[in-house]
All heavy atoms as a GROMACS GRO file, in nm:
protein
  561
    1MET      N    1  -0.385   0.876   0.442
    1MET     CA    2  -0.356   0.913   0.312
    1MET      C    3  -0.283   0.804   0.237
    1MET      O    4  -0.184   0.739   0.284
    1MET     CB    5  -0.258   1.035   0.312
    1MET     CG    6  -0.220   1.084   0.178
    1MET     SD    7  -0.120   1.237   0.201
    1MET     CE    8  -0.124   1.291   0.038
    2ARG      N    9  -0.336   0.769   0.121
    2ARG     CA   10  -0.279   0.658   0.049
    2ARG      C   11  -0.168   0.707  -0.044
    2ARG      O   12  -0.165   0.820  -0.088
    2ARG     CB   13  -0.379   0.578  -0.027
    2ARG     CG   14  -0.439   0.662  -0.145
    2ARG     CD   15  -0.541   0.569  -0.225
    2ARG     NE   16  -0.629   0.645  -0.310
    2ARG     CZ   17  -0.593   0.691  -0.432
    2ARG    NH1   18  -0.473   0.672  -0.474
    2ARG    NH2   19  -0.679   0.754  -0.505
    3GLU      N   20  -0.081   0.608  -0.082
    3GLU     CA   21   0.020   0.643  -0.182
    3GLU      C   22  -0.047   0.669  -0.312
    3GLU      O   23  -0.151   0.606  -0.354
    3GLU     CB   24   0.117   0.523  -0.206
    3GLU     CG   25   0.205   0.495  -0.070
    3GLU     CD   26   0.292   0.608  -0.038
    3GLU    OE1   27   0.351   0.668  -0.129
    3GLU    OE2   28   0.317   0.633   0.081
    4PRO      N   29   0.009   0.765  -0.396
    4PRO     CA   30  -0.064   0.795  -0.525
    4PRO      C   31  -0.075   0.680  -0.622
    4PRO      O   32  -0.166   0.677  -0.709
    4PRO     CB   33   0.024   0.908  -0.588
    4PRO     CG   34   0.143   0.917  -0.493
    4PRO     CD   35   0.124   0.838  -0.374
    5TRP      N   36   0.014   0.582  -0.609
    5TRP     CA   37   0.010   0.467  -0.709
    5TRP      C   38  -0.081   0.350  -0.660
    5TRP      O   39  -0.108   0.260  -0.728
    5TRP     CB   40   0.152   0.418  -0.733
    5TRP     CG   41   0.222   0.372  -0.617
    5TRP    CD1   42   0.305   0.451  -0.539
    5TRP    CD2   43   0.227   0.244  -0.555
    5TRP    NE1   44   0.352   0.378  -0.427
    5TRP    CE2   45   0.306   0.252  -0.439
    5TRP    CE3   46   0.163   0.123  -0.587
    5TRP    CZ2   47   0.322   0.141  -0.357
    5TRP    CZ3   48   0.177   0.012  -0.504
    5TRP    CH2   49   0.264   0.026  -0.390
    6VAL      N   50  -0.118   0.356  -0.534
    6VAL     CA   51  -0.208   0.254  -0.477
    6VAL      C   52  -0.354   0.293  -0.491
    6VAL      O   53  -0.408   0.373  -0.417
    6VAL     CB   54  -0.185   0.231  -0.328
    6VAL    CG1   55  -0.272   0.117  -0.275
    6VAL    CG2   56  -0.038   0.193  -0.308
    7THR      N   57  -0.418   0.246  -0.603
    7THR     CA   58  -0.552   0.277  -0.636
    7THR      C   59  -0.623   0.139  -0.652
    7THR      O   60  -0.566   0.038  -0.671
    7THR     CB   61  -0.562   0.359  -0.765
    7THR    OG1   62  -0.512   0.271  -0.869
    7THR    CG2   63  -0.482   0.483  -0.764
    8PRO      N   64  -0.757   0.152  -0.641
    8PRO     CA   65  -0.834   0.024  -0.670
    8PRO      C   66  -0.798  -0.033  -0.812
    8PRO      O   67  -0.788  -0.158  -0.824
    8PRO     CB   68  -0.977   0.076  -0.667
    8PRO     CG   69  -0.978   0.192  -0.568
    8PRO     CD   70  -0.838   0.260  -0.604
    9HIS      N   71  -0.779   0.041  -0.903
    9HIS     CA   72  -0.744   0.004  -1.033
    9HIS      C   73  -0.605  -0.067  -1.039
    9HIS      O   74  -0.585  -0.174  -1.095
    9HIS     CB   75  -0.740   0.116  -1.133
    9HIS     CG   76  -0.745   0.064  -1.288
    9HIS    ND1   77  -0.848   0.021  -1.348
    9HIS    CD2   78  -0.642   0.071  -1.370
    9HIS    CE1   79  -0.820  -0.011  -1.470
    9HIS    NE2   80  -0.692   0.018  -1.486
   10ALA      N   81  -0.505  -0.014  -0.969
   10ALA     CA   82  -0.376  -0.076  -0.958
   10ALA      C   83  -0.386  -0.200  -0.892
   10ALA      O   84  -0.312  -0.304  -0.927
   10ALA     CB   85  -0.274   0.022  -0.890
   11LEU      N   86  -0.462  -0.216  -0.784
   11LEU     CA   87  -0.482  -0.340  -0.715
   11LEU      C   88  -0.543  -0.446  -0.796
   11LEU      O   89  -0.515  -0.562  -0.785
   11LEU     CB   90  -0.556  -0.317  -0.579
   11LEU     CG   91  -0.492  -0.231  -0.476
   11LEU    CD1   92  -0.576  -0.206  -0.364
   11LEU    CD2   93  -0.363  -0.293  -0.434
   12ARG      N   94  -0.633  -0.402  -0.880
   12ARG     CA   95  -0.697  -0.496  -0.979
   12ARG      C   96  -0.595  -0.560  -1.070
   12ARG      O   97  -0.602  -0.677  -1.102
   12ARG     CB   98  -0.805  -0.425  -1.052
   12ARG     CG   99  -0.893  -0.507  -1.145
   12ARG     CD  100  -1.006  -0.417  -1.205
   12ARG     NE  101  -1.064  -0.473  -1.322
   12ARG     CZ  102  -1.165  -0.559  -1.322
   12ARG    NH1  103  -1.217  -0.601  -1.208
   12ARG    NH2  104  -1.211  -0.600  -1.430
   13HIS      N  105  -0.504  -0.473  -1.122
   13HIS     CA  106  -0.404  -0.520  -1.209
   13HIS      C  107  -0.306  -0.614  -1.135
   13HIS      O  108  -0.269  -0.720  -1.186
   13HIS     CB  109  -0.312  -0.392  -1.263
   13HIS     CG  110  -0.371  -0.327  -1.383
   13HIS    ND1  111  -0.352  -0.372  -1.510
   13HIS    CD2  112  -0.454  -0.225  -1.391
   13HIS    CE1  113  -0.417  -0.295  -1.589
   13HIS    NE2  114  -0.480  -0.198  -1.520
   14THR      N  115  -0.267  -0.585  -1.013
   14THR     CA  116  -0.188  -0.665  -0.928
   14THR      C  117  -0.255  -0.801  -0.903
   14THR      O  118  -0.184  -0.910  -0.915
   14THR     CB  119  -0.161  -0.597  -0.797
   14THR    OG1  120  -0.095  -0.471  -0.818
   14THR    CG2  121  -0.070  -0.679  -0.710
   15HIS      N  122  -0.382  -0.802  -0.870
   15HIS     CA  123  -0.448  -0.924  -0.849
   15HIS      C  124  -0.452  -1.010  -0.982
   15HIS      O  125  -0.430  -1.130  -0.978
   15HIS     CB  126  -0.598  -0.897  -0.805
   15HIS     CG  127  -0.687  -1.011  -0.809
   15HIS    ND1  128  -0.679  -1.107  -0.703
   15HIS    CD2  129  -0.781  -1.055  -0.886
   15HIS    CE1  130  -0.759  -1.204  -0.721
   15HIS    NE2  131  -0.826  -1.174  -0.832
   16ALA      N  132  -0.478  -0.949  -1.096
   16ALA     CA  133  -0.493  -1.020  -1.222
   16ALA      C  134  -0.352  -1.084  -1.248
   16ALA      O  135  -0.347  -1.203  -1.296
   16ALA     CB  136  -0.537  -0.929  -1.331
   17THR      N  137  -0.251  -1.009  -1.231
   17THR     CA  138  -0.121  -1.058  -1.257
   17THR      C  139  -0.083  -1.178  -1.170
   17THR      O  140  -0.035  -1.281  -1.205
   17THR     CB  141  -0.010  -0.956  -1.253
   17THR    OG1  142  -0.041  -0.856  -1.344
   17THR    CG2  143   0.132  -1.003  -1.276
   18ALA      N  144  -0.117  -1.159  -1.033
   18ALA     CA  145  -0.079  -1.269  -0.943
   18ALA      C  146  -0.163  -1.398  -0.972
   18ALA      O  147  -0.109  -1.514  -0.972
   18ALA     CB  148  -0.116  -1.226  -0.797
   19MET      N  149  -0.292  -1.387  -1.019
   19MET     CA  150  -0.370  -1.496  -1.050
   19MET      C  151  -0.313  -1.566  -1.174
   19MET      O  152  -0.304  -1.689  -1.187
   19MET     CB  153  -0.511  -1.462  -1.070
   19MET     CG  154  -0.593  -1.415  -0.944
   19MET     SD  155  -0.612  -1.551  -0.822
   19MET     CE  156  -0.465  -1.510  -0.713
   20TRP      N  157  -0.271  -1.482  -1.276
   20TRP     CA  158  -0.216  -1.542  -1.406
   20TRP      C  159  -0.086  -1.608  -1.370
   20TRP      O  160  -0.064  -1.727  -1.417
   20TRP     CB  161  -0.193  -1.420  -1.501
   20TRP     CG  162  -0.126  -1.467  -1.618
   20TRP    CD1  163   0.010  -1.449  -1.657
   20TRP    CD2  164  -0.174  -1.530  -1.733
   20TRP    NE1  165   0.032  -1.495  -1.778
   20TRP    CE2  166  -0.082  -1.554  -1.832
   20TRP    CE3  167  -0.311  -1.578  -1.758
   20TRP    CZ2  168  -0.106  -1.611  -1.947
   20TRP    CZ3  169  -0.330  -1.646  -1.884
   20TRP    CH2  170  -0.225  -1.656  -1.980
   21GLU      N  171   0.002  -1.551  -1.288
   21GLU     CA  172   0.132  -1.618  -1.264
   21GLU      C  173   0.112  -1.734  -1.168
   21GLU      O  174   0.199  -1.820  -1.175
   21GLU     CB  175   0.223  -1.514  -1.196
   21GLU     CG  176   0.276  -1.414  -1.294
   21GLU     CD  177   0.382  -1.319  -1.237
   21GLU    OE1  178   0.395  -1.314  -1.115
   21GLU    OE2  179   0.445  -1.246  -1.326
   22GLY      N  180  -0.004  -1.737  -1.103
   22GLY     CA  181  -0.027  -1.846  -1.010
   22GLY      C  182  -0.087  -1.967  -1.085
   22GLY      O  183  -0.115  -2.082  -1.032
   23GLY      N  184  -0.120  -1.955  -1.209
   23GLY     CA  185  -0.165  -2.058  -1.295
   23GLY      C  186  -0.310  -2.055  -1.336
   23GLY      O  187  -0.364  -2.146  -1.398
   24MET      N  188  -0.381  -1.940  -1.300
   24MET     CA  189  -0.524  -1.927  -1.344
   24MET      C  190  -0.527  -1.924  -1.500
   24MET      O  191  -0.454  -1.850  -1.558
   24MET     CB  192  -0.588  -1.801  -1.283
   24MET     CG  193  -0.735  -1.793  -1.326
   24MET     SD  194  -0.816  -1.660  -1.238
   24MET     CE  195  -0.874  -1.730  -1.085
   25ARG      N  196  -0.613  -2.002  -1.552
   25ARG     CA  197  -0.630  -1.994  -1.702
   25ARG      C  198  -0.680  -1.862  -1.747
   25ARG      O  199  -0.761  -1.794  -1.677
   25ARG     CB  200  -0.726  -2.106  -1.745
   25ARG     CG  201  -0.667  -2.242  -1.720
   25ARG     CD  202  -0.765  -2.356  -1.759
   25ARG     NE  203  -0.889  -2.335  -1.697
   25ARG     CZ  204  -1.008  -2.366  -1.747
   25ARG    NH1  205  -1.014  -2.433  -1.858
   25ARG    NH2  206  -1.121  -2.346  -1.684
   26GLU      N  207  -0.639  -1.825  -1.874
   26GLU     CA  208  -0.680  -1.690  -1.924
   26GLU      C  209  -0.830  -1.675  -1.932
   26GLU      O  210  -0.886  -1.571  -1.890
   26GLU     CB  211  -0.623  -1.678  -2.062
   26GLU     CG  212  -0.646  -1.537  -2.126
   26GLU     CD  213  -0.583  -1.522  -2.254
   26GLU    OE1  214  -0.503  -1.605  -2.296
   26GLU    OE2  215  -0.611  -1.412  -2.319
   27LEU      N  216  -0.904  -1.777  -1.975
   27LEU     CA  217  -1.055  -1.763  -1.985
   27LEU      C  218  -1.114  -1.752  -1.839
   27LEU      O  219  -1.216  -1.683  -1.830
   27LEU     CB  220  -1.114  -1.880  -2.066
   27LEU     CG  221  -1.074  -1.873  -2.218
   27LEU    CD1  222  -1.134  -1.996  -2.286
   27LEU    CD2  223  -1.120  -1.745  -2.276
   28THR      N  224  -1.055  -1.821  -1.752
   28THR     CA  225  -1.107  -1.809  -1.614
   28THR      C  226  -1.092  -1.672  -1.563
   28THR      O  227  -1.178  -1.611  -1.500
   28THR     CB  228  -1.056  -1.914  -1.514
   28THR    OG1  229  -1.064  -2.048  -1.582
   28THR    CG2  230  -1.111  -1.913  -1.382
   29LEU      N  231  -0.966  -1.618  -1.579
   29LEU     CA  232  -0.933  -1.486  -1.532
   29LEU      C  233  -1.020  -1.386  -1.612
   29LEU      O  234  -1.066  -1.285  -1.542
   29LEU     CB  235  -0.782  -1.464  -1.554
   29LEU     CG  236  -0.736  -1.332  -1.505
   29LEU    CD1  237  -0.753  -1.317  -1.358
   29LEU    CD2  238  -0.581  -1.323  -1.542
   30GLN      N  239  -1.045  -1.401  -1.731
   30GLN     CA  240  -1.135  -1.317  -1.811
   30GLN      C  241  -1.267  -1.304  -1.747
   30GLN      O  242  -1.328  -1.196  -1.728
   30GLN     CB  243  -1.148  -1.360  -1.956
   30GLN     CG  244  -1.239  -1.278  -2.038
   30GLN     CD  245  -1.252  -1.338  -2.181
   30GLN    OE1  246  -1.167  -1.422  -2.232
   30GLN    NE2  247  -1.367  -1.296  -2.244
   31LYS      N  248  -1.325  -1.425  -1.715
   31LYS     CA  249  -1.456  -1.422  -1.649
   31LYS      C  250  -1.452  -1.355  -1.515
   31LYS      O  251  -1.543  -1.281  -1.476
   31LYS     CB  252  -1.505  -1.572  -1.638
   31LYS     CG  253  -1.647  -1.576  -1.594
   31LYS     CD  254  -1.699  -1.725  -1.607
   31LYS     CE  255  -1.835  -1.735  -1.552
   31LYS     NZ  256  -1.933  -1.705  -1.642
   32ARG      N  257  -1.351  -1.388  -1.437
   32ARG     CA  258  -1.336  -1.325  -1.305
   32ARG      C  259  -1.336  -1.178  -1.308
   32ARG      O  260  -1.393  -1.106  -1.232
   32ARG     CB  261  -1.214  -1.379  -1.232
   32ARG     CG  262  -1.192  -1.315  -1.093
   32ARG     CD  263  -1.102  -1.400  -1.018
   32ARG     NE  264  -1.066  -1.338  -0.887
   32ARG     CZ  265  -1.145  -1.329  -0.782
   32ARG    NH1  266  -1.268  -1.374  -0.789
   32ARG    NH2  267  -1.107  -1.261  -0.672
   33LEU      N  268  -1.263  -1.123  -1.406
   33LEU     CA  269  -1.256  -0.981  -1.410
   33LEU      C  270  -1.372  -0.916  -1.485
   33LEU      O  271  -1.378  -0.793  -1.484
   33LEU     CB  272  -1.127  -0.941  -1.495
   33LEU     CG  273  -0.990  -0.979  -1.422
   33LEU    CD1  274  -0.866  -0.961  -1.521
   33LEU    CD2  275  -0.969  -0.903  -1.296
   34GLY      N  276  -1.458  -0.994  -1.547
   34GLY     CA  277  -1.575  -0.941  -1.613
   34GLY      C  278  -1.546  -0.886  -1.757
   34GLY      O  279  -1.620  -0.793  -1.793
   35HIS      N  280  -1.437  -0.923  -1.810
   35HIS     CA  281  -1.398  -0.871  -1.944
   35HIS      C  282  -1.469  -0.937  -2.053
   35HIS      O  283  -1.500  -1.060  -2.048
   35HIS     CB  284  -1.246  -0.882  -1.965
   35HIS     CG  285  -1.168  -0.804  -1.876
   35HIS    ND1  286  -1.035  -0.831  -1.844
   35HIS    CD2  287  -1.187  -0.684  -1.818
   35HIS    CE1  288  -0.988  -0.737  -1.776
   35HIS    NE2  289  -1.084  -0.647  -1.754
   36ALA      N  290  -1.513  -0.868  -2.163
   36ALA     CA  291  -1.571  -0.918  -2.275
   36ALA      C  292  -1.483  -0.990  -2.368
   36ALA      O  293  -1.525  -1.076  -2.443
   36ALA     CB  294  -1.654  -0.814  -2.348
   37SER      N  295  -1.355  -0.952  -2.368
   37SER     CA  296  -1.264  -1.010  -2.460
   37SER      C  297  -1.130  -1.050  -2.392
   37SER      O  298  -1.098  -0.986  -2.292
   37SER     CB  299  -1.235  -0.924  -2.576
   37SER     OG  300  -1.161  -0.801  -2.526
   38PRO      N  301  -1.059  -1.154  -2.452
   38PRO     CA  302  -0.935  -1.190  -2.387
   38PRO      C  303  -0.823  -1.076  -2.405
   38PRO      O  304  -0.743  -1.064  -2.323
   38PRO     CB  305  -0.891  -1.317  -2.478
   38PRO     CG  306  -1.014  -1.349  -2.543
   38PRO     CD  307  -1.110  -1.237  -2.545
   39GLU      N  308  -0.842  -0.986  -2.507
   39GLU     CA  309  -0.745  -0.889  -2.524
   39GLU      C  310  -0.752  -0.788  -2.404
   39GLU      O  311  -0.644  -0.739  -2.353
   39GLU     CB  312  -0.782  -0.805  -2.652
   39GLU     CG  313  -0.750  -0.882  -2.781
   39GLU     CD  314  -0.853  -0.989  -2.816
   39GLU    OE1  315  -0.969  -0.982  -2.770
   39GLU    OE2  316  -0.821  -1.074  -2.883
   40SER      N  317  -0.874  -0.765  -2.349
   40SER     CA  318  -0.878  -0.676  -2.233
   40SER      C  319  -0.812  -0.741  -2.112
   40SER      O  320  -0.740  -0.674  -2.034
   40SER     CB  321  -1.034  -0.655  -2.198
   40SER     OG  322  -1.098  -0.585  -2.296
   41THR      N  323  -0.822  -0.868  -2.101
   41THR     CA  324  -0.755  -0.941  -1.991
   41THR      C  325  -0.606  -0.937  -2.002
   41THR      O  326  -0.535  -0.911  -1.901
   41THR     CB  327  -0.808  -1.085  -1.978
   41THR    OG1  328  -0.952  -1.092  -1.975
   41THR    CG2  329  -0.746  -1.160  -1.860
   42ARG      N  330  -0.554  -0.949  -2.125
   42ARG     CA  331  -0.412  -0.948  -2.145
   42ARG      C  332  -0.356  -0.807  -2.110
   42ARG      O  333  -0.248  -0.798  -2.066
   42ARG     CB  334  -0.383  -0.978  -2.293
   42ARG     CG  335  -0.402  -1.118  -2.326
   42ARG     CD  336  -0.359  -1.155  -2.466
   42ARG     NE  337  -0.414  -1.281  -2.495
   42ARG     CZ  338  -0.500  -1.300  -2.592
   42ARG    NH1  339  -0.538  -1.197  -2.670
   42ARG    NH2  340  -0.562  -1.425  -2.614
   43LEU      N  341  -0.434  -0.704  -2.133
   43LEU     CA  342  -0.388  -0.572  -2.082
   43LEU      C  343  -0.377  -0.561  -1.940
   43LEU      O  344  -0.291  -0.475  -1.886
   43LEU     CB  345  -0.484  -0.462  -2.134
   43LEU     CG  346  -0.488  -0.445  -2.285
   43LEU    CD1  347  -0.599  -0.344  -2.316
   43LEU    CD2  348  -0.351  -0.392  -2.346
   44TYR      N  349  -0.443  -0.635  -1.856
   44TYR     CA  350  -0.441  -0.632  -1.712
   44TYR      C  351  -0.326  -0.699  -1.653
   44TYR      O  352  -0.295  -0.673  -1.535
   44TYR     CB  353  -0.580  -0.690  -1.656
   44TYR     CG  354  -0.673  -0.579  -1.624
   44TYR    CD1  355  -0.745  -0.519  -1.730
   44TYR    CD2  356  -0.688  -0.536  -1.504
   44TYR    CE1  357  -0.837  -0.416  -1.698
   44TYR    CE2  358  -0.780  -0.428  -1.471
   44TYR     CZ  359  -0.852  -0.371  -1.565
   44TYR     OH  360  -0.939  -0.270  -1.543
   45THR      N  361  -0.277  -0.800  -1.725
   45THR     CA  362  -0.164  -0.877  -1.665
   45THR      C  363  -0.029  -0.821  -1.711
   45THR      O  364  -0.007  -0.787  -1.830
   45THR     CB  365  -0.169  -1.021  -1.702
   45THR    OG1  366  -0.178  -1.038  -1.846
   45THR    CG2  367  -0.302  -1.093  -1.649
   46ARG      N  368   0.064  -0.812  -1.613
   46ARG     CA  369   0.196  -0.768  -1.636
   46ARG      C  370   0.288  -0.889  -1.579
   46ARG      O  371   0.330  -0.879  -1.481
   46ARG     CB  372   0.225  -0.643  -1.555
   46ARG     CG  373   0.136  -0.522  -1.580
   46ARG     CD  374   0.162  -0.450  -1.716
   46ARG     NE  375   0.089  -0.329  -1.717
   46ARG     CZ  376  -0.031  -0.330  -1.786
   46ARG    NH1  377  -0.090  -0.434  -1.822
   46ARG    NH2  378  -0.095  -0.206  -1.793
   47VAL      N  379   0.302  -0.975  -1.671
   47VAL     CA  380   0.372  -1.100  -1.624
   47VAL      C  381   0.526  -1.060  -1.607
   47VAL      O  382   0.584  -1.001  -1.695
   47VAL     CB  383   0.358  -1.212  -1.740
   47VAL    CG1  384   0.439  -1.337  -1.691
   47VAL    CG2  385   0.208  -1.244  -1.752
   48SER      N  386   0.576  -1.101  -1.495
   48SER     CA  387   0.720  -1.074  -1.460
   48SER      C  388   0.816  -1.155  -1.547
   48SER      O  389   0.781  -1.259  -1.591
   48SER     CB  390   0.739  -1.089  -1.308
   48SER     OG  391   0.731  -1.226  -1.282
   49ASP      N  392   0.935  -1.100  -1.544
   49ASP     CA  393   1.035  -1.182  -1.610
   49ASP      C  394   1.065  -1.317  -1.553
   49ASP      O  395   1.073  -1.416  -1.636
   49ASP     CB  396   1.167  -1.093  -1.618
   49ASP     CG  397   1.168  -0.978  -1.715
   49ASP    OD1  398   1.076  -0.977  -1.805
   49ASP    OD2  399   1.247  -0.890  -1.703
   50PRO      N  400   1.066  -1.324  -1.426
   50PRO     CA  401   1.089  -1.460  -1.368
   50PRO      C  402   0.977  -1.556  -1.409
   50PRO      O  403   1.000  -1.676  -1.432
   50PRO     CB  404   1.085  -1.440  -1.214
   50PRO     CG  405   1.134  -1.298  -1.198
   50PRO     CD  406   1.077  -1.227  -1.320
   51ALA      N  407   0.851  -1.512  -1.426
   51ALA     CA  408   0.747  -1.603  -1.469
   51ALA      C  409   0.764  -1.646  -1.609
   51ALA      O  410   0.745  -1.760  -1.651
   51ALA     CB  411   0.607  -1.532  -1.451
   52VAL      N  412   0.813  -1.554  -1.697
   52VAL     CA  413   0.842  -1.587  -1.838
   52VAL      C  414   0.956  -1.695  -1.845
   52VAL      O  415   0.935  -1.799  -1.924
   52VAL     CB  416   0.883  -1.462  -1.917
   52VAL    CG1  417   0.925  -1.489  -2.051
   52VAL    CG2  418   0.765  -1.364  -1.927
   53VAL      N  419   1.054  -1.672  -1.766
   53VAL     CA  420   1.162  -1.766  -1.762
   53VAL      C  421   1.121  -1.906  -1.718
   53VAL      O  422   1.153  -2.007  -1.780
   53VAL     CB  423   1.283  -1.712  -1.682
   53VAL    CG1  424   1.391  -1.816  -1.666
   53VAL    CG2  425   1.346  -1.587  -1.752
   54ALA      N  426   1.043  -1.904  -1.613
   54ALA     CA  427   0.986  -2.022  -1.561
   54ALA      C  428   0.901  -2.102  -1.664
   54ALA      O  429   0.913  -2.227  -1.680
   54ALA     CB  430   0.909  -2.003  -1.431
   55ASP      N  431   0.821  -2.025  -1.735
   55ASP     CA  432   0.734  -2.094  -1.843
   55ASP      C  433   0.830  -2.148  -1.957
   55ASP      O  434   0.797  -2.256  -2.006
   55ASP     CB  435   0.638  -1.989  -1.904
   55ASP     CG  436   0.509  -1.978  -1.827
   55ASP    OD1  437   0.491  -2.051  -1.727
   55ASP    OD2  438   0.423  -1.893  -1.863
   56TYR      N  439   0.927  -2.074  -1.989
   56TYR     CA  440   1.018  -2.119  -2.091
   56TYR      C  441   1.087  -2.252  -2.047
   56TYR      O  442   1.091  -2.352  -2.126
   56TYR     CB  443   1.120  -2.005  -2.112
   56TYR     CG  444   1.242  -2.048  -2.205
   56TYR    CD1  445   1.217  -2.061  -2.342
   56TYR    CD2  446   1.365  -2.072  -2.157
   56TYR    CE1  447   1.321  -2.094  -2.430
   56TYR    CE2  448   1.467  -2.107  -2.245
   56TYR     CZ  449   1.450  -2.120  -2.374
   56TYR     OH  450   1.551  -2.149  -2.457
   57HIS      N  451   1.130  -2.260  -1.919
   57HIS     CA  452   1.197  -2.382  -1.880
   57HIS      C  453   1.095  -2.494  -1.875
   57HIS      O  454   1.130  -2.613  -1.906
   57HIS     CB  455   1.262  -2.357  -1.744
   57HIS     CG  456   1.391  -2.274  -1.762
   57HIS    ND1  457   1.509  -2.339  -1.803
   57HIS    CD2  458   1.417  -2.149  -1.739
   57HIS    CE1  459   1.597  -2.245  -1.807
   57HIS    NE2  460   1.545  -2.131  -1.772
   58ARG      N  461   0.967  -2.468  -1.826
   58ARG     CA  462   0.871  -2.580  -1.821
   58ARG      C  463   0.840  -2.633  -1.966
   58ARG      O  464   0.830  -2.758  -1.982
   58ARG     CB  465   0.741  -2.524  -1.765
   58ARG     CG  466   0.736  -2.532  -1.612
   58ARG     CD  467   0.594  -2.514  -1.564
   58ARG     NE  468   0.551  -2.376  -1.583
   58ARG     CZ  469   0.572  -2.275  -1.500
   58ARG    NH1  470   0.651  -2.288  -1.401
   58ARG    NH2  471   0.528  -2.153  -1.528
   59ALA      N  472   0.836  -2.542  -2.065
   59ALA     CA  473   0.821  -2.579  -2.202
   59ALA      C  474   0.931  -2.673  -2.259
   59ALA      O  475   0.908  -2.770  -2.312
   59ALA     CB  476   0.793  -2.464  -2.290
   60LEU      N  477   1.057  -2.619  -2.220
   60LEU     CA  478   1.168  -2.706  -2.259
   60LEU      C  479   1.164  -2.839  -2.200
   60LEU      O  480   1.197  -2.941  -2.257
   60LEU     CB  481   1.299  -2.630  -2.226
   60LEU     CG  482   1.338  -2.512  -2.317
   60LEU    CD1  483   1.459  -2.442  -2.266
   60LEU    CD2  484   1.344  -2.548  -2.460
   61ASP      N  485   1.140  -2.844  -2.066
   61ASP     CA  486   1.121  -2.969  -1.997
   61ASP      C  487   1.020  -3.066  -2.058
   61ASP      O  488   1.046  -3.179  -2.077
   61ASP     CB  489   1.094  -2.947  -1.848
   61ASP     CG  490   1.203  -2.894  -1.770
   61ASP    OD1  491   1.327  -2.895  -1.816
   61ASP    OD2  492   1.189  -2.846  -1.656
   62ALA      N  493   0.913  -3.002  -2.088
   62ALA     CA  494   0.803  -3.085  -2.157
   62ALA      C  495   0.845  -3.143  -2.288
   62ALA      O  496   0.801  -3.248  -2.330
   62ALA     CB  497   0.673  -2.998  -2.170
   63LEU      N  498   0.932  -3.071  -2.360
   63LEU     CA  499   0.982  -3.115  -2.493
   63LEU      C  500   1.100  -3.207  -2.471
   63LEU      O  501   1.149  -3.261  -2.573
   63LEU     CB  502   1.012  -2.996  -2.576
   63LEU     CG  503   0.903  -2.911  -2.622
   63LEU    CD1  504   0.949  -2.786  -2.693
   63LEU    CD2  505   0.810  -2.984  -2.711
   64GLY      N  506   1.154  -3.217  -2.350
   64GLY     CA  507   1.263  -3.301  -2.329
   64GLY      C  508   1.400  -3.243  -2.379
   64GLY      O  509   1.487  -3.315  -2.407
   65ARG      N  510   1.397  -3.102  -2.380
   65ARG     CA  511   1.520  -3.034  -2.431
   65ARG      C  512   1.588  -2.962  -2.315
   65ARG      O  513   1.521  -2.901  -2.231
   65ARG     CB  514   1.482  -2.937  -2.537
   65ARG     CG  515   1.415  -2.997  -2.658
   65ARG     CD  516   1.388  -2.902  -2.770
   65ARG     NE  517   1.318  -2.970  -2.876
   65ARG     CZ  518   1.262  -2.904  -2.972
   65ARG    NH1  519   1.262  -2.771  -2.971
   65ARG    NH2  520   1.209  -2.973  -3.074
   66PRO      N  521   1.722  -2.957  -2.312
   66PRO     CA  522   1.791  -2.885  -2.205
   66PRO      C  523   1.780  -2.734  -2.240
   66PRO      O  524   1.772  -2.695  -2.355
   66PRO     CB  525   1.932  -2.932  -2.214
   66PRO     CG  526   1.948  -2.975  -2.354
   66PRO     CD  527   1.808  -3.033  -2.395
   67ALA      N  528   1.781  -2.647  -2.135
   67ALA     CA  529   1.782  -2.505  -2.156
   67ALA      C  530   1.915  -2.466  -2.206
   67ALA      O  531   2.015  -2.533  -2.188
   67ALA     CB  532   1.757  -2.428  -2.015
   68GLU      N  533   1.921  -2.355  -2.274
   68GLU     CA  534   2.049  -2.301  -2.335
   68GLU      C  535   2.148  -2.296  -2.225
   68GLU      O  536   2.121  -2.238  -2.118
   68GLU     CB  537   2.023  -2.170  -2.401
   68GLU     CG  538   1.928  -2.176  -2.512
   68GLU     CD  539   1.877  -2.043  -2.567
   68GLU    OE1  540   1.920  -1.947  -2.512
   68GLU    OE2  541   1.788  -2.045  -2.649
   69GLY      N  542   2.273  -2.340  -2.243
   69GLY     CA  543   2.372  -2.324  -2.143
   69GLY      C  544   2.370  -2.423  -2.036
   69GLY      O  545   2.456  -2.420  -1.941
   70HIS      N  546   2.276  -2.511  -2.036
   70HIS     CA  547   2.262  -2.617  -1.938
   70HIS      C  548   2.266  -2.754  -2.006
   70HIS      O  549   2.218  -2.770  -2.117
   70HIS     CB  550   2.126  -2.602  -1.861
   70HIS     CG  551   2.127  -2.480  -1.780
   70HIS    ND1  552   2.068  -2.362  -1.832
   70HIS    CD2  553   2.152  -2.447  -1.661
   70HIS    CE1  554   2.074  -2.269  -1.742
   70HIS    NE2  555   2.126  -2.320  -1.631
   71SER      N  556   2.322  -2.854  -1.935
   71SER     CA  557   2.320  -2.994  -2.003
   71SER      C  558   2.220  -3.077  -1.927
   71SER      O  559   2.189  -3.060  -1.810
   71SER     CB  560   2.454  -3.054  -1.998
   71SER     OG  561   2.554  -2.972  -1.985
   0.00000   0.00000   0.00000
């Protein structure tokens, strides 16, 4: 018996999010999932807070700016 939240659809969302957070480009992920539009792909990804913070810090580093509260 499977857990009620473990469905093929939930696993598809988990896979999409893991690939996105792992660095797969949006258009590549869109093609992999077979979506006709990027909006559909965005609905599949649930990017975690740590991934958002990491992207923020990467962007600041690329701009040569320190993160807030850091020197």
